N, C-alpha and C positions, 0 to 999 in steps of 0.2 A: 343450272337446271333445277327445277323444283322436284322435291321428293315428298311422298306421302309416307309417314312413319307411324306404324301401329304396333301396339304391344298388348299382350294378355299375360298378366303376372298375378299369381295367387298370393304371394307373400306381400303383406302390406309394406314392410320395410323396404324391400327391393323395388316395389312399384313406386314408392315415394322417391327413392333415389333416381330412378329412371325418369319420372315425371319432372323432377327438379332440374335434372340435366337438360332435358329437351326444352323446358321452359326458358332456359338461358339463351337459346338462339332460334327456336322454332315457334310458329304460331299454333296454338292449340285450337283444334276444330271441334273435338269432342273429348271426353275424359281420357281416352287412350289413343287418340288420333291427332297427329301433328303434321304440319306442312313446313318444310324448310327449303331455303334457297342455298344450295351447296354446289361446289365444283366436285370433280371426281376424287380429288385428293381429300377434300373435307369429308365427303360421305364415307370414305374408307375409315377415317378417324372416328366418325360417328359410330360405324359398325363395330369397330374395336372397343370403343368406350361402352357401348350398350352391352356387348358381350361380357366385358369386365364387370360392369355393374350387376349383371345377372348372375355373377359368380358361378357360371356353368351349370345352373340349376336345370334339371330336365323338364320341369313343368312350365318353362317360359316360352312364349311364342313371340318372336320379333319379325316384323315385316317392313321392308323398305322398298317402295315402288317408285321408279322414276316417272315423272309426268312431263312429257314434251309439251310445247305450247299448244299444239293441236288437241292433245288429250285434256289439258287443263281447261281449254275453252269449252270442251264438251262435258266437263264435270258438272253434275247436278247436285245441288244441296238445298235442302229445305230448312228454314230457320236460320238464326244467327249463330255464327261460331261463338264459342264460349268467351273469347277475349272481348268481343264487342257486345255481348249480352249485358243488359243492365243488371246491377246487383239489387236484389230485393231483400230488405230487412224487415222482419215482422216483429214488433215489440209487444 
């Protein structure tokens, strides 16, 4: 099943750790939004790892939402996800 994983983290250090972890297996759609293909056992490990990376900080918001095939088919997105957007370098 696919999962939408979102976070809101004020600490730069914690946010970088969470982003780096999610980038290792999920597709980044926006700065703090990822999509991952996981089974139920894997998503539990993801939840535990994200909680551990957050060090129990009270100002962290983590959201994981399952997307069934029907929901995924109805998902609307404008623009290209970050991973497929071309990199622009201005010299």
